[in-house]
VEXMI-206932 format. One line per 5 residues: for each residue z, y, x of C-alpha. Coordinates in steps of 0.2 Angstrom, whole numbers, plus 2048, in hexadecimal, padded with zeros to 3 digits. Layout:
N
Z,Y,X; ...
END
This chain:
403
560,9C6,4C5; 556,9D4,4CD; 555,9E5,4C6; 544,9E3,4BE; 549,9D4,4B4
559,9DC,4AE; 54F,9EC,4A9; 543,9E0,4A0; 551,9D8,496; 55B,9E7,492
54B,9F1,48D; 547,9E3,481; 558,9E4,479; 558,9F6,477; 547,9F5,46E
550,9EB,461; 55F,9F7,460; 56B,9E9,464; 577,9E6,473; 57D,9D7,47B
58D,9CE,477; 599,9C4,481; 5A0,9B5,477; 5B2,9B2,47A; 5B3,9A2,485
5C3,99B,47C; 5BE,99F,46A; 5B6,98E,467; 5C6,985,469; 5D0,98F,45D
5D2,98B,44B; 5C6,995,43F; 5CD,9A0,432; 5C9,99B,420; 5B9,9A2,419
5C4,9AB,40B; 5CC,9B6,419; 5BD,9BC,421; 5B3,9BE,411; 5BE,9CD,40F
5B4,9D9,41A; 5BC,9E7,425; 5B2,9F7,427; 5B9,A03,435; 5B3,A15,435
5B7,A1D,446; 5B9,A30,445; 5B5,A33,457; 5BC,A41,461; 5CD,A42,457
5CD,A48,446; 5D7,A58,440; 5E2,A50,434; 5EB,A60,42E; 5DA,A67,428
5D5,A56,421; 5E5,A52,416; 5EC,A63,414; 5FF,A67,412; 5FA,A76,408
60C,A79,400; 614,A7B,411; 614,A8D,417; 615,A87,429; 603,A81,428
5FC,A92,424; 607,A9A,431; 601,A8E,43F; 5EF,A8F,439; 5EB,AA1,434
5D9,A9F,438; 5D4,A8E,435; 5E0,A88,427; 5D7,A82,417; 5DB,A8F,409
5E6,A89,3FC; 5DA,A8D,3EE; 5CD,A82,3F7; 5D8,A73,3F9; 5D4,A64,3EE
5E6,A60,3E8; 5EC,A4E,3E9; 5FE,A53,3E4; 609,A62,3E4; 60A,A62,3F7
5FB,A5A,3FE; 5E8,A5C,3FC; 5D7,A58,404; 5CB,A63,40D; 5BE,A69,400
5B0,A60,40A; 5B8,A50,405; 5B4,A52,3F2; 5A9,A42,3F2; 5B9,A38,3F5
5C2,A3F,3E6; 5BB,A32,3DA; 5C2,A25,3E5; 5D3,A2E,3E5; 5D3,A2F,3D2
5CF,A1C,3D1; 5DD,A18,3DC; 5D1,A10,3E9; 5D6,A1B,3F8; 5E6,A1B,402
5EA,A29,40E; 5F6,A24,41C; 5FE,A33,423; 606,A36,435; 5FD,A27,43D
5FF,A26,450; 609,A1D,45D; 618,A20,469; 615,A2A,479; 604,A30,474
5F6,A32,481; 5EB,A41,47D; 5DC,A3B,488; 5CD,A36,47E; 5C9,A27,489
5DB,A20,48A; 5E0,A23,478; 5D1,A1B,470; 5D4,A0C,47C; 5E6,A0B,475
5DF,A0B,463; 5D1,9FE,467; 5DD,9F2,470; 5EC,9F5,466; 5F7,9F7,475
606,A02,479; 603,A12,482; 609,A0A,492; 600,9FA,490; 5EE,9F6,495
5E6,9E8,48C; 5D4,9E1,48F; 5CE,9DB,47E; 5CC,9E5,46E; 5D8,9E1,460
5CA,9D9,456; 5C4,9CF,465; 5D6,9C7,466; 5D5,9C4,453; 5C5,9BB,454
5CA,9B1,463; 5DA,9AB,45A; 5D2,9A8,449; 5BF,9A7,44B; 5B3,9AC,43D
5AB,99D,434; 59E,995,440; 58F,99A,434; 593,9AD,435; 585,9B6,43E
592,9C0,448; 5A4,9C6,448; 59F,9D8,446; 592,9E5,446; 594,9F6,44F
589,A04,448; 584,A14,450; 58D,A11,461; 58B,A07,470; 59E,A05,472
5A5,9F5,46B; 5B7,9FD,46A; 5C2,9F0,461; 5B5,9E3,463; 5B4,9E5,476
5B4,9D7,483; 5B2,9C7,479; 5AD,9C9,467; 59C,9C3,461; 597,9D5,45C
586,9DD,45A; 585,9F0,45E; 577,9F9,454; 576,A09,45E; 567,A0E,454
56A,A07,442; 559,A0D,43B; 550,A05,44A; 559,9F5,447; 553,9F3,435
541,9F4,43A; 542,9EB,44B; 538,9DB,44D; 53F,9CC,456; 540,9CD,469
533,9C3,473; 53B,9B7,47F; 535,9BB,491; 533,9A8,495; 52B,9AB,4A6
53B,9B4,4AC; 545,9A6,4A5; 53C,99A,4B0; 53E,9A4,4C0; 550,9A9,4BE
55E,99D,4B7; 56B,9AC,4B6; 55E,9B5,4AC; 55B,9A6,4A1; 56E,9A6,49C
56D,9B8,497; 55D,9B5,48D; 566,9A7,484; 574,9B4,47F; 567,9C1,47A
55F,9B4,46F; 56F,9B0,467; 571,9C3,463; 55F,9C5,45D; 561,9B6,452
571,9BD,44B; 56A,9CE,449; 55B,9C6,440; 567,9BD,434; 56F,9CE,430
55E,9D7,42D; 559,9D8,41B; 54E,9CA,416; 53D,9CF,40E; 540,9E1,412
54E,9EE,40F; 55A,9EB,400; 556,9F7,3F2; 566,A00,3EE; 568,A0B,3DF
575,A14,3EA; 56E,A24,3F2; 574,A25,404; 577,A36,40D; 56B,A3C,41A
56F,A3D,42C; 575,A31,43A; 585,A2C,431; 57D,A29,421; 570,A1E,429
57F,A14,431; 587,A12,420; 576,A0C,418; 573,A00,426; 584,9F9,425
581,9F6,412; 570,9EE,416; 579,9E2,422; 585,9DD,414; 576,9DB,408
56E,9D0,414; 57D,9C5,414; 57E,9C5,401; 56B,9C0,401; 56F,9B0,409
575,9A9,3F9; 585,9A2,3F1; 58F,998,3FE; 585,99E,40D; 58E,9A0,41D
585,9B0,423; 590,9BE,425; 59A,9CA,430; 5AD,9CD,42F; 5AD,9DF,436
5A1,9EE,435; 5A5,9FD,440; 59D,A0E,43D; 5A0,A1E,448; 59F,A30,443
59E,A3B,452; 5A4,A4D,455; 5B6,A4F,451; 5BB,A56,461; 5BC,A68,459
5C3,A73,467; 5BA,A82,461; 5B2,A89,452; 5B9,A7B,448; 5B8,A80,435
5A5,A7E,433; 5A3,A6F,43E; 5B2,A66,436; 5AC,A69,425; 59B,A62,429
5A3,A52,430; 5AE,A50,422; 5A0,A52,416; 596,A45,41F; 5A5,A39,41F
5A9,A3B,40C; 597,A3A,406; 595,A2A,411; 5A4,A22,40A; 59F,A26,3F8
58E,A1E,3FB; 596,A0F,403; 5A1,A0C,3F4; 592,A0D,3E8; 588,A01,3F3
597,9F5,3F5; 599,9F5,3E2; 586,9F1,3E0; 588,9E3,3EC; 598,9DD,3E3
5A2,9DF,3F3; 5AD,9EE,3F0; 5BC,9E3,3EC; 5B9,9D9,3FB; 5B8,9E8,407
5C5,9F2,410; 5BF,A02,418; 5CB,A0B,425; 5C9,A1A,430; 5D0,A1C,441
5CF,A28,450; 5D7,A2A,461; 5E3,A38,45B; 5E5,A47,450; 5E5,A59,455
5F3,A65,45A; 5FB,A6F,44B; 5F9,A80,451; 5E7,A87,452; 5E0,A8C,463
5D9,A9D,468; 5C7,A96,466; 5C9,A93,453; 5CB,A81,456; 5D8,A74,45A
5DD,A6A,469; 5E2,A58,46B; 5F1,A53,461; 5FB,A44,45B; 5FD,A3D,44A
5F0,A3E,43C; 5EC,A37,42B; 5E0,A28,429; 5D6,A22,419; 5D7,A10,413
5CA,A0D,404; 5C5,9FE,3FA; 5C5,9F6,3E9; 5D6,9ED,3EC; 5DE,9FC,3F5
5EE,A03,3EC; 5E9,A15,3ED; 5F5,A24,3F1; 5FE,A2C,3FF; 607,A22,40C
611,A25,41D; 619,A36,41F; 613,A48,41B; 610,A53,42B; 621,A59,431
61B,A6A,436; 62D,A70,439; 631,A62,445; 623,A63,453; 626,A5C,464
627,A66,474; 614,A67,475; 612,A6D,463; 60D,A5C,45C; 611,A52,44D
61D,A43,44D; 616,A32,449; 61A,A2B,438; 610,A1B,438; 60B,A11,448
5F8,A0D,447; 5FB,9FB,44A; 603,9FA,439; 5F2,9FD,432; 5EB,9EF,43C
5FA,9E4,437; 5F5,9E7,425; 5E3,9E2,428; 5E8,9D2,432; 5F6,9CD,425
5F2,9D1,413; 5E0,9D4,415; 5DB,9C5,420; 5EA,9BA,41E; 5ED,9B8,431
5FC,9B9,43D; 5FC,9CC,441; 60A,9CA,44E; 601,9BD,458; 5F2,9C9,459
5FC,9D9,45C; 608,9D1,467; 617,9D8,45E; 61C,9DA,44C; 617,9EA,442
61C,9ED,430; 60D,9EC,424; 609,9FA,418; 608,9F7,405; 5F6,9FD,404
5EF,9EE,3FB; 5F1,9E9,3E8; 5FB,9D9,3E6
END
């Protein structure tokens, strides 16, 4: 393929806001998971950059918190109290109705042994579910769908919104990346450059793959126009991603009872959590976007009748250091809390509260929960799959779901 042909192809793909997938070569020979399993949707929300867990889920009753964070600590009278020891950042107020309804679980102290504090390497560890000294090629969801494929009629394994990075769906999953969610909704079908196909067999193969993506994307685009939600979605890039994710699920629902259109996973990204300086204002704005987006997502899923069949889970490459830095921010740290939400979630606090009096030699928190326990909970109780086979070792599942 020459450079001009490649640019013609990739330019056309970009115009539709979709990116190419590479199907796993061995997936077709594997037994498919039952429809009931993947009818339970997983929505991953990446807090990109490493969220400051201590100012998100605040140990307001621990005096060490205020000693170590004299400038950026959340004032006790502003904390949204969850119990006598723990509260939320005030910007997370839209999550409080979910907390009161018992539909949000907060897993504290999530991380992994021998943590790596490089953005690139640590998110690679999370995306592949590897050990810190292990390098795996495929994302953990890619391995999942290779071992237990989604039903043949599903439009795709997953949809990635607001990012060009496939993350846990990398290197084999049938995933569509909607780098520009708003553009995707209004994009027309790509025209096939047939003259290029005739001249270049290699290009013809890629065009075939592209056509598969376009057909899948078209199946996930709302039929007859945008679904009219009663839910009001927040403005901004993340709010648009949430709305587009809900439009994708609405398009699946519009296929009718018993239809096989669908996706198993949606992944959204909220950027900006690498708060090395001037953290308070930035972090409050990010948490507000997150909380408003999650509140709207719940309302939309209830409208679609899918709240009880959806599990929402946050993740990030790492947390932040306990002690504030000299720039009114925080540096890369280790363990952090993560949120799990849904109609079948057993709400409450899980894991271990931040052990501020037992920091390591670098001033970082000890890990209470291995992040792969979250994945094992998705694979086992949520999808009914063999978590040990995907994760390559056994991890205890967390009691986050109602029996």
